C-alpha positions as CSV (number, residue, x, y, z in Angstrom):
1,M,-10.1,61.1,77.7
2,L,-13.7,61.2,77.7
3,F,-16.8,58.9,77.4
4,S,-15.9,57.7,73.9
5,G,-12.5,57.1,74.6
6,N,-11.1,59.9,72.7
7,I,-9.7,63.6,73.2
8,F,-12.0,66.6,72.4
9,C,-11.8,70.1,72.8
10,N,-14.2,72.0,75.3
11,A,-16.5,73.2,72.6
12,C,-17.2,69.6,71.5
13,S,-17.6,68.3,75.0
14,T,-19.6,70.7,76.8
15,R,-22.1,68.4,78.7
16,K,-21.6,66.2,81.7
17,V,-23.6,63.1,82.8
18,T,-23.2,60.4,85.5
19,L,-21.7,57.2,84.3
20,P,-22.0,54.5,87.1
21,Q,-22.2,51.6,84.4
22,L,-18.6,52.6,83.4
23,G,-17.3,52.7,87.0
24,Y,-17.2,56.4,87.5
25,G,-19.7,56.2,90.5
26,T,-22.4,59.3,90.7
27,K,-20.3,62.1,89.9
28,P,-20.9,63.6,86.5
29,A,-18.5,63.1,83.8
30,R,-17.6,65.1,80.9
31,V,-19.0,63.5,77.6
32,C,-18.4,64.3,73.7
33,N,-21.6,65.7,72.2
34,S,-21.9,62.9,69.8
35,C,-22.0,60.3,72.7
36,F,-24.3,62.3,75.1
37,D,-27.8,61.1,73.7
38,V,-26.5,57.5,74.4
39,A,-25.0,58.4,77.8
40,Y,-27.8,60.2,79.4
41,L,-30.2,57.6,78.1
42,V,-28.3,54.8,79.5
43,T,-27.8,56.9,82.9
44,Y,-31.6,57.5,82.9
45,A,-32.1,53.7,82.3
46,I,-30.2,52.5,85.5
47,D,-31.4,55.4,87.7
48,E,-33.0,53.4,90.7
49,D,-33.2,56.6,92.8
50,H,-36.0,58.2,90.7
51,G,-38.1,55.2,90.0
52,V,-39.4,52.9,87.2
53,T,-40.8,55.9,85.3
54,T,-37.1,57.5,84.8
55,Q,-35.7,54.1,83.9
56,V,-38.6,53.4,81.3
57,H,-37.8,56.9,79.8
58,G,-34.5,56.1,79.2
59,V,-34.9,52.6,77.9
60,R,-37.6,53.9,75.5
61,G,-35.0,56.4,74.2
62,L,-32.6,53.6,73.6
63,L,-35.0,51.9,71.6
64,E,-35.8,54.6,69.5
65,L,-32.3,55.0,68.7
66,I,-31.8,51.4,67.7
67,E,-35.0,51.2,65.7
68,N,-33.5,54.1,63.6
69,D,-30.6,51.8,62.8
70,H,-27.9,54.3,62.6
71,E,-24.6,52.6,62.6
72,N,-23.1,55.0,64.9
73,D,-25.7,55.1,67.4
74,L,-25.4,51.2,67.6
75,H,-21.8,51.6,67.9
76,N,-22.1,54.0,71.0
77,I,-24.9,52.0,72.7
78,V,-22.5,48.9,72.5
79,A,-19.2,50.4,73.2
80,H,-20.5,52.7,76.3
81,G,-22.3,50.5,78.4
82,G,-25.9,50.2,76.8
83,I,-25.8,46.6,76.5
84,D,-24.5,46.2,80.2
85,A,-27.3,48.6,81.3
86,L,-30.1,46.4,79.5
87,I,-28.6,43.2,80.9
88,W,-28.6,44.6,84.4
89,L,-32.1,45.7,84.1
90,C,-33.3,42.3,83.2
91,K,-31.8,41.0,86.5
92,S,-32.5,43.5,88.7
93,T,-36.2,44.7,88.2
94,S,-39.6,43.1,88.5
95,S,-41.2,45.8,86.1
96,R,-43.0,44.1,83.4
97,E,-42.7,47.4,81.3
98,L,-38.9,47.4,81.7
99,H,-38.7,43.7,80.8
100,H,-40.7,43.9,77.7
101,L,-38.5,47.2,76.5
102,T,-35.0,45.7,77.5
103,T,-35.8,42.3,75.8
104,T,-37.3,43.8,72.6
105,I,-34.0,45.9,72.4
106,L,-31.6,42.6,72.9
107,A,-34.0,40.8,70.3
108,I,-33.2,43.6,67.9
109,L,-29.6,43.8,68.3
110,A,-29.2,39.9,68.2
111,E,-30.2,40.2,64.6
112,K,-26.9,42.4,64.0
113,E,-24.0,39.9,63.2
114,S,-21.4,42.3,64.7
115,I,-23.4,42.7,68.1
116,R,-24.4,38.9,68.7
117,P,-20.8,38.0,69.9
118,V,-21.0,41.0,72.5
119,I,-24.5,39.6,73.7
120,I,-22.8,36.5,74.5
121,T,-19.5,37.8,76.1
122,K,-21.8,40.4,78.4
123,C,-23.4,36.8,79.7
124,A,-26.7,38.0,78.8
125,L,-28.0,34.7,78.3
126,P,-28.5,33.6,81.9
127,P,-30.5,36.4,82.8
128,L,-32.7,35.9,79.7
129,L,-33.3,32.3,80.9
130,D,-34.2,33.6,84.2
131,L,-37.1,35.8,82.5
132,I,-38.1,32.9,80.3
133,K,-38.6,30.8,83.7
134,Y,-40.3,33.8,85.5
135,Y,-42.8,34.4,83.0
136,T,-43.6,30.5,82.3
137,D,-43.9,27.3,84.2
138,L,-40.7,25.8,83.3
139,D,-39.5,25.1,86.6
140,K,-42.6,22.8,87.0
141,Q,-40.8,21.1,83.7
142,G,-37.5,20.4,85.3
143,F,-35.8,23.3,83.7
144,Q,-33.5,24.9,86.5
145,P,-31.2,27.8,85.5
146,P,-27.9,28.1,87.5
147,K,-27.7,30.2,90.9
148,R,-25.9,33.8,90.5
149,S,-24.4,36.1,92.7
150,S,-25.8,39.7,93.5
151,V,-23.5,42.7,92.2
152,S,-24.6,46.5,92.0
153,I,-24.6,48.3,88.7
154,S,-22.3,51.1,90.1
155,S,-19.6,48.2,90.4
156,I,-20.1,47.2,86.9
157,S,-17.2,47.8,84.3
158,P,-17.7,47.3,80.5
159,S,-15.4,44.2,81.0
160,D,-17.2,42.8,84.1
161,N,-19.2,39.7,83.4
162,S,-20.5,39.3,86.9
163,L,-24.1,38.0,87.1
164,T,-26.6,39.5,89.5
165,T,-29.9,38.1,91.1
166,P,-33.3,39.7,90.2
167,T,-34.6,42.0,92.9
168,P,-37.9,43.4,93.3
169,S,-38.8,47.1,92.3
170,T,-41.9,49.2,92.6
171,D,-43.8,49.1,89.4
172,T,-45.5,52.4,89.1
173,T,-46.9,51.9,85.4
174,I,-50.5,52.4,84.8
175,Y,-53.1,49.7,85.1
176,E,-53.2,46.8,82.3
177,T,-56.0,44.8,81.4
178,P,-55.5,40.8,81.5
179,D,-55.2,41.0,77.7
180,A,-52.6,43.4,77.8
181,Q,-50.7,41.5,80.4
182,Q,-50.9,38.2,79.0
183,N,-49.9,39.7,75.6
184,K,-46.9,41.5,77.1
185,N,-45.8,38.5,79.0
186,M,-45.9,36.7,75.6
187,E,-43.7,39.1,73.9
188,I,-41.3,39.1,76.6
189,I,-40.8,35.3,76.2
190,I,-40.6,35.7,72.4
191,S,-37.7,38.2,72.6
192,C,-35.8,36.0,75.0
193,V,-36.3,32.9,72.6
194,H,-35.3,35.1,69.6
195,V,-32.2,36.1,71.0
196,L,-31.4,32.3,71.7
197,Y,-32.4,31.5,68.1
198,Q,-30.3,34.0,66.5
199,V,-27.1,33.1,68.4
200,A,-27.9,29.4,67.9
201,R,-28.3,30.1,64.3
202,A,-24.9,31.9,64.1
203,G,-23.2,29.1,65.6
204,I,-21.5,31.2,68.3
205,L,-22.6,29.2,71.3
206,S,-20.0,27.3,73.3
207,L,-20.7,23.9,74.9
208,K,-20.8,25.6,78.3
209,E,-23.6,27.7,77.2
210,V,-25.6,25.2,75.3
211,V,-25.5,22.7,78.1
212,G,-23.8,24.3,81.4
213,D,-26.0,27.3,81.3
214,G,-29.0,25.4,80.4
215,V,-29.8,26.7,77.0
216,F,-30.6,23.3,75.5
217,N,-32.9,22.2,78.2
218,C,-35.0,25.4,78.2
219,L,-35.5,25.3,74.4
220,M,-36.6,21.7,74.8
221,S,-39.2,22.8,77.4
222,L,-40.3,25.7,75.2
223,S,-40.7,23.4,72.1
224,A,-43.7,22.0,74.1
225,F,-45.0,25.5,75.4
226,E,-48.5,26.1,75.5
227,A,-50.1,29.4,76.2
228,N,-51.6,28.5,79.5
229,Q,-48.2,28.2,80.8
230,T,-47.6,32.0,81.2
231,I,-48.3,33.8,84.5
232,F,-51.3,36.0,84.8
233,E,-50.2,38.4,87.7
234,D,-51.0,42.1,87.7
235,R,-47.8,43.7,88.7
236,G,-48.8,46.8,87.0
237,S,-52.0,47.8,88.9
238,L,-53.0,50.5,90.8
239,A,-54.0,48.4,93.6
240,Q,-50.5,46.9,94.1
241,E,-48.8,50.5,93.8
242,A,-51.0,51.4,96.8
243,D,-50.1,48.4,98.7
244,A,-46.4,49.0,98.2
245,D,-46.8,52.7,99.1
246,A,-48.5,51.3,102.2
247,G,-45.6,49.0,102.9
248,A,-47.3,45.8,102.0
249,D,-44.9,44.6,99.4
250,R,-46.8,42.1,97.3
251,N,-44.8,42.2,94.0
252,P,-43.7,38.8,92.8
253,N,-40.0,38.3,93.2
254,P,-38.4,37.1,90.0
255,N,-35.5,35.6,92.1
256,P,-35.9,32.0,91.1
257,N,-34.1,31.0,94.4
258,A,-36.4,33.0,96.7
259,P,-39.4,31.7,98.3
260,A,-42.6,32.2,96.1
261,N,-45.1,34.8,97.4
262,E,-48.2,33.3,98.3
263,N,-50.1,35.8,96.6
264,T,-48.4,35.3,93.5
265,N,-50.8,33.1,91.7
266,T,-54.0,34.2,93.5
267,N,-57.0,34.1,91.3
268,T,-55.1,32.8,88.4
269,N,-58.1,31.0,86.8
270,E,-60.3,33.9,87.1
271,K,-57.9,36.3,85.5
272,A,-57.3,33.5,82.7
273,S,-61.1,33.5,82.1
274,S,-61.4,37.2,81.9
275,I,-59.2,37.2,78.5
276,S,-61.0,37.8,75.8
277,S,-61.6,35.1,72.8
278,E,-60.0,37.2,70.3
279,S,-57.0,37.7,72.6
280,H,-56.7,33.9,73.3
281,S,-56.5,33.2,69.6
282,Q,-53.7,35.6,69.2
283,I,-52.1,34.4,72.5
284,N,-52.1,30.8,70.8
285,D,-50.5,32.0,67.8
286,R,-47.6,33.6,69.8
287,A,-47.5,30.5,71.8
288,F,-46.8,28.5,68.5
289,L,-44.5,31.2,67.4
290,I,-42.5,30.3,70.7
291,Q,-42.6,26.7,70.0
292,S,-41.4,27.1,66.3
293,L,-38.4,29.5,67.5
294,A,-37.2,27.0,70.1
295,I,-37.4,24.1,68.0
296,K,-35.4,25.6,65.0
297,S,-32.8,26.7,67.6
298,I,-32.7,23.2,68.6
299,A,-32.1,22.0,65.0
300,Y,-29.3,24.5,64.6
301,L,-27.6,23.3,67.9
302,C,-27.9,19.7,66.8
303,G,-26.3,20.6,63.5
304,F,-22.8,21.0,65.0
305,P,-21.0,17.8,65.7
306,V,-19.4,19.4,68.7
307,N,-22.6,19.7,70.7
308,Q,-24.2,16.5,69.6
309,P,-22.4,14.1,72.3
310,S,-23.5,16.3,75.1
311,I,-26.8,16.9,73.6
312,I,-27.6,13.1,73.4
313,E,-26.6,12.6,77.0
314,Q,-29.1,15.2,77.9
315,V,-31.9,13.5,76.3
316,Q,-30.9,9.6,76.4
317,G,-33.0,8.0,79.2
318,T,-36.0,10.3,78.5
319,D,-39.0,10.3,76.4
320,K,-38.5,14.1,75.2
321,L,-37.6,13.4,71.6
322,A,-40.5,11.2,71.3
323,C,-42.8,13.6,72.8
324,L,-41.8,16.5,70.4
325,L,-41.7,14.0,67.5
326,R,-45.5,13.5,68.1
327,S,-46.2,17.0,68.4
328,P,-49.4,18.1,66.7
329,H,-47.5,21.3,65.4
330,D,-46.0,20.6,62.1
331,D,-42.9,22.9,62.7
332,V,-41.9,21.1,65.8
333,Q,-42.5,17.8,64.5
334,R,-40.3,18.9,61.2
335,Y,-37.4,20.4,63.1
336,M,-37.5,17.5,65.7
337,A,-37.1,15.3,62.9
338,K,-34.3,17.1,61.6
339,S,-32.6,17.3,65.0
340,V,-32.7,13.4,65.2
341,A,-31.3,13.3,61.6
342,Y,-28.3,15.4,62.9
343,L,-28.0,13.4,65.9
344,S,-27.8,10.1,64.3
345,L,-25.3,11.1,61.8
346,R,-22.1,9.5,62.6
347,N,-22.9,9.0,66.3
348,D,-22.6,5.4,66.1
349,K,-22.2,4.4,69.6
350,Y,-25.3,6.7,70.7
351,K,-27.8,5.6,68.0
352,I,-29.5,2.9,69.9
353,S,-30.2,5.3,72.8
354,L,-31.7,8.1,70.4
355,L,-34.4,5.2,69.6
356,G,-35.1,4.2,73.2
357,N,-37.9,5.5,75.2
358,G,-40.3,5.4,72.2
359,G,-37.9,7.3,69.8
360,A,-38.2,4.4,67.4
361,D,-42.0,4.1,67.5
362,A,-42.3,7.8,67.2
363,L,-40.2,8.1,64.0
364,V,-42.0,5.1,62.2
365,S,-45.5,6.8,63.2
366,I,-45.0,9.9,61.0
367,I,-44.4,7.9,57.9
368,A,-47.2,5.5,59.1
369,R,-49.9,8.4,58.6
370,L,-49.2,8.7,55.0
371,P,-52.0,7.3,52.5
372,S,-51.0,4.2,51.0
373,E,-51.5,3.5,47.3
374,D,-54.8,1.7,47.7
375,S,-56.2,4.7,49.9
376,L,-55.2,7.5,47.6
377,E,-58.5,7.5,45.8
378,V,-60.6,7.5,49.1
379,E,-62.1,10.6,50.2
380,P,-59.8,12.2,53.0
381,K,-61.2,12.1,56.6
382,E,-61.7,15.4,58.5
383,E,-58.1,16.3,59.9
384,T,-57.6,16.1,63.5
385,A,-54.4,16.5,65.6
386,G,-53.8,12.9,65.2
387,N,-54.1,12.3,61.5
388,I,-52.8,15.4,59.9
389,L,-50.3,14.4,57.1
390,P,-46.9,15.2,57.8
391,S,-45.2,17.9,55.5
392,H,-42.8,16.9,52.7
393,S,-39.8,18.3,54.7
394,T,-40.9,16.3,57.8
395,V,-41.0,13.0,56.1
396,S,-37.7,13.8,54.3
397,H,-36.0,14.4,57.7
398,V,-37.6,11.1,59.1
399,C,-36.2,8.9,56.0
400,C,-32.9,10.7,56.4
401,A,-32.9,9.5,60.2
402,L,-34.0,6.2,59.4
403,A,-31.1,5.7,56.6
404,N,-28.7,6.8,59.2
405,F,-29.9,4.4,61.9
406,A,-29.8,1.7,59.4
407,T,-25.8,1.8,59.4
408,N,-25.6,0.5,62.9
409,Q,-26.1,-3.2,63.8
410,E,-28.2,-2.6,67.2
411,S,-30.3,0.4,65.7
412,Q,-31.5,-1.5,62.6
413,V,-32.4,-4.3,64.5
414,K,-34.6,-1.9,66.8
415,L,-36.2,-0.3,63.8
416,M,-36.7,-3.7,61.9
417,Q,-38.7,-5.0,65.1
418,Q,-41.2,-1.8,64.3
419,P,-44.2,-3.6,62.7
420,N,-44.6,-3.1,59.0
421,I,-41.6,-0.7,58.8
422,L,-40.6,-1.9,55.5
423,K,-44.2,-1.2,54.0
424,Y,-44.2,2.2,55.4
425,I,-40.9,3.1,53.9
426,C,-41.9,1.6,50.5
427,N,-45.2,3.5,50.8
428,V,-43.3,6.9,51.1
429,P,-42.5,7.4,47.4
430,T,-46.2,6.6,46.7
431,A,-47.2,9.7,48.7
432,F,-44.6,11.7,47.3
433,Q,-44.0,10.9,43.7
434,A,-42.1,14.0,42.4
435,N,-39.8,14.7,45.3
436,V,-36.4,13.5,44.5
437,E,-34.9,14.3,47.9
438,I,-37.3,11.9,49.6
439,H,-36.5,9.3,47.0
440,R,-33.0,9.4,47.6
441,H,-33.4,8.9,51.4
442,V,-35.7,5.9,50.6
443,A,-33.4,4.4,48.3
444,R,-30.6,4.8,50.7
445,C,-32.6,3.7,53.6
446,L,-33.4,0.5,51.7
447,A,-29.9,0.1,50.6
448,N,-28.6,0.4,54.2
449,F,-31.2,-2.1,55.7
450,S,-29.9,-4.8,52.8
451,L,-26.6,-4.5,54.2
452,Y,-27.6,-7.1,56.8
453,E,-28.2,-10.5,55.5
454,D,-30.8,-11.2,58.2
455,N,-33.1,-8.8,56.6
456,H,-32.8,-10.2,53.0
457,V,-35.8,-12.5,53.7
458,L,-38.1,-10.1,55.1
459,M,-37.1,-7.6,52.3
460,L,-37.9,-10.0,49.3
461,S,-40.9,-11.6,51.0
462,D,-44.3,-11.2,49.6
463,D,-45.9,-12.2,52.8
464,Q,-46.8,-8.8,54.1
465,E,-47.1,-10.4,57.8
466,K,-43.5,-11.3,57.8
467,G,-42.0,-8.5,55.6
468,H,-42.4,-6.7,52.6
469,N,-41.0,-7.1,48.8
470,V,-38.7,-3.8,48.3
471,I,-37.9,-4.6,44.7
472,P,-41.2,-3.1,43.0
473,T,-40.5,0.0,45.3
474,L,-36.8,0.3,44.0
475,L,-37.8,-0.4,40.5
476,A,-40.5,2.3,40.6
477,L,-37.7,4.7,42.1
478,S,-35.5,3.8,39.1
479,Q,-38.4,4.7,36.5
480,A,-39.5,8.2,37.9
481,P,-39.0,10.8,35.5
482,Q,-37.0,12.8,37.8
483,V,-34.6,9.9,38.9
484,T,-31.0,11.0,39.4
485,S,-28.0,9.1,39.3
486,D,-27.6,9.4,43.2
487,V,-30.9,7.8,43.5
488,Q,-29.9,5.0,40.8
489,R,-26.5,4.4,42.7
490,H,-28.5,3.7,46.0
491,I,-30.7,1.3,44.2
492,V,-28.0,-0.6,42.6
493,R,-26.3,-0.8,46.1
494,A,-29.4,-2.4,47.6
495,I,-29.8,-4.7,44.7
496,D,-26.2,-5.8,44.9
497,N,-26.4,-6.5,48.5
498,L,-29.9,-8.5,48.2
499,S,-28.5,-10.4,45.5
500,S,-25.1,-11.5,47.3
501,N,-27.1,-13.8,49.9
502,E,-26.8,-17.4,48.7
503,T,-28.9,-18.6,51.7
504,V,-32.2,-17.2,50.1
505,D,-34.5,-19.6,48.9
506,H,-34.1,-20.5,45.2
507,S,-37.4,-19.6,43.9
508,I,-37.4,-16.2,45.7
509,M,-33.9,-15.3,44.0
510,S,-35.0,-16.6,40.7
511,K,-38.1,-14.3,40.8
512,F,-35.7,-11.5,42.2
513,F,-33.2,-11.6,39.3
514,E,-35.9,-11.9,36.6
515,D,-37.5,-8.5,38.1
516,V,-34.1,-6.6,38.1
517,Y,-32.5,-7.9,35.0
518,L,-33.8,-5.2,32.5
519,F,-32.8,-2.3,35.0
520,I,-29.4,-3.8,35.6
521,M,-28.9,-3.8,31.7
522,D,-30.0,-0.3,31.4
523,M,-27.5,0.7,34.2
524,L,-24.6,-0.9,32.2
525,E,-25.6,1.1,29.1
526,F,-26.5,4.4,30.2
527,N,-25.1,5.0,33.9
528,K,-21.5,6.7,33.9
529,D,-20.8,6.0,37.6
530,K,-17.8,3.7,38.2
531,D,-18.9,2.6,41.4
532,T,-22.5,1.8,40.0
533,L,-21.2,0.0,36.9
534,K,-19.1,-2.1,39.1
535,R,-21.8,-3.3,41.1
536,A,-24.3,-3.7,38.1
537,E,-21.5,-5.9,36.6
538,S,-21.5,-8.1,39.6
539,I,-25.2,-8.4,39.7
540,K,-25.4,-9.3,36.0
541,K,-23.0,-12.0,36.7
542,R,-25.1,-13.4,39.6
543,V,-28.2,-13.1,37.1
544,E,-26.6,-15.2,34.5
545,E,-25.4,-17.8,37.2
546,E,-28.7,-18.3,38.2
547,K,-30.2,-18.7,34.7
548,N,-27.5,-21.4,34.1
549,K,-28.6,-23.1,37.3
550,I,-32.4,-23.1,35.8
551,K,-31.7,-24.0,32.3
552,P,-28.6,-25.9,31.6
553,K,-26.7,-25.8,28.1
554,P,-27.4,-28.8,25.8
555,K,-24.2,-31.0,25.3
556,S,-22.7,-31.0,22.2
557,K,-22.0,-34.8,22.3
558,S,-25.7,-35.6,21.9
559,K,-25.8,-33.7,18.6
560,K,-22.8,-35.6,17.6
561,S,-24.5,-38.8,18.3
562,K,-27.4,-38.0,16.1
563,R,-24.9,-37.2,13.2
564,R,-23.4,-40.6,13.6
565,Q,-26.4,-42.4,13.4
566,K,-27.1,-41.0,9.6
567,G,-24.7,-43.6,8.3
568,S,-21.6,-43.7,6.4
569,A,-22.5,-41.8,3.5
570,A,-22.5,-38.5,5.6
571,K,-19.3,-39.2,7.7
572,G,-17.1,-36.4,6.0
573,R,-19.8,-33.9,6.5
574,S,-20.5,-35.0,10.1
575,A,-16.7,-34.8,11.1
576,L,-16.7,-31.2,9.6
577,H,-19.5,-30.1,11.8
578,T,-17.9,-32.0,14.9
579,S,-14.8,-30.1,14.6
580,D,-16.7,-26.8,14.0
581,D,-18.9,-27.3,17.4
582,N,-15.6,-28.2,19.4
583,K,-14.0,-24.9,18.4
584,E,-17.0,-22.7,19.5
585,E,-17.2,-24.5,22.8
586,G,-13.6,-24.0,23.4
587,E,-13.7,-20.3,22.4
588,E,-16.9,-20.0,24.8
589,E,-14.9,-21.4,27.8
590,D,-12.0,-19.2,27.1
591,R,-14.4,-16.2,27.4
592,H,-16.1,-17.5,30.5
593,N,-12.6,-18.0,32.0
594,N,-11.5,-14.5,31.3
595,D,-14.6,-13.1,32.7
596,E,-14.0,-15.0,36.0
597,K,-10.6,-13.8,36.1
598,K,-11.9,-10.1,35.8
599,D,-14.6,-10.8,38.5
600,E,-12.0,-12.1,40.8
601,K,-10.0,-8.9,40.2
602,Y,-12.9,-6.7,40.8
603,D,-13.8,-8.5,44.1
604,D,-10.1,-7.6,45.2
605,E,-10.5,-4.1,44.4
606,D,-13.8,-3.5,45.8
607,E,-13.5,-4.6,49.4
608,D,-15.9,-1.7,50.5
609,E,-18.8,-2.7,48.5
610,N,-21.0,-3.0,51.5
611,E,-19.7,0.2,53.3
612,N,-22.2,1.9,55.5
613,E,-23.4,5.2,54.3
614,D,-24.6,8.0,56.6
615,D,-26.1,11.0,55.1
616,E,-26.7,14.6,56.3
617,D,-30.0,15.9,55.4
């Protein structure tokens, strides 16, 4: 039995190498020729006795094998302790070069579907979270990864999930300029976040890892990450090496639980100012990439219903969601809006808490920045962080979230308290006239707000200080060239809900019915959806009842009186006409009674006509 777990002849297993990562200690063990390359590289990578240079040689060799992307090499690295060695290095060394190489390898492996579960089972995420904290100031933002115990690599077996605490080691790499140091710091953070992004996207994180190990909180902090949060320590300098050789150990300790070295951040501002302007631009781009990867990971985590209650508990009572919704970066704003849309789906008891601490105001502020119909012809102002127009994706997610919140009594009251919210919602289709998805969410949003009778006067009012008339917007949506049956269904829902309130002022309802009548008749003629047709029939009935109130039918009795006044010469003809008129009225009354019976039957069958509708974006 050899390194690969198989049996080979002597000719095919002529080499020996130490395998401490597999629990064989320091005594050389015989390995098969096909596994030797991986075996000796892993052994070099964990060889503390010969210093960082030897370890760097081993890790670089592993990186070359992985970049070649040969399936057999990848299998050998995973099966024979390669990932264990990489994780151990993340936790045991303070070498920036080794951190850079190991996290790069793990980021590449995380892209392999078959290897992602191994990264999780080997407990790679906690040490990666420690590295993120080490190379940023996340500890100042409240992110605290869990404490871990110390275990030597020589005692680790392939099935051992023990966690170690990083300990300092002498870094003998060559001197690096501040530019190179900062860029390498950023690349380490990017690689760590890339691993989190890949496992979040794959949906293989458990609730323990998402919340218990601090993945979600770390990602929330990184979504607001700025380039000036990375450290500037020159841990690879020759001066530091000389200090280490002289016994003055000034290496920064990556242990998050150890006391901070007083010299860790010495002259940070001076070193930051020595970074070139070109490098600053590159660093800012990488900071934006970190934000983008982090917020996308959050959106994936929020998309899984099993995570949602725990995630909501993590953010409720804070302004974290509101701050990210107001981010100047479009990706952060877009995917935070998408996350809120996910969290507002079905979680009825949590909806009001999501809108607290500025959440409602932050959501509405996004669509409030859209140009109104009156301002579309005005020359646009110079764009700044505060007035950059949101993308169509961001607006779509916001409208979806608003529609979801509108199905809950408390949360819809909170939203309706936002100044001009109906005006802003109705303005969205004007800014995105060809976007069917946005039109669908706007129609659904207005339909859900119309579920509550307290909103009806506001939604039919022409007084913009008190409300906003939504009917022109609904009819404009119905006349859009790309209108779909789903959009029409929500429009009819809204009109049906608004027309059912008998307490609204008579003059308002008269104008309302006049505006919607032609649209409803079109729906009855051309729409094939059963629910839409039932609602349209109900609206038509109310329209006709309203018309009868305004213009009552002339009485037949008055006609008969006029005929009888013509004299006895026309009595026979008058009697004949009277008989015919009575017959027509009787037939009309019978038809009206039959219609009423059908309507009563419809009311019994359609008990859920005002059913709340949540939707996932």
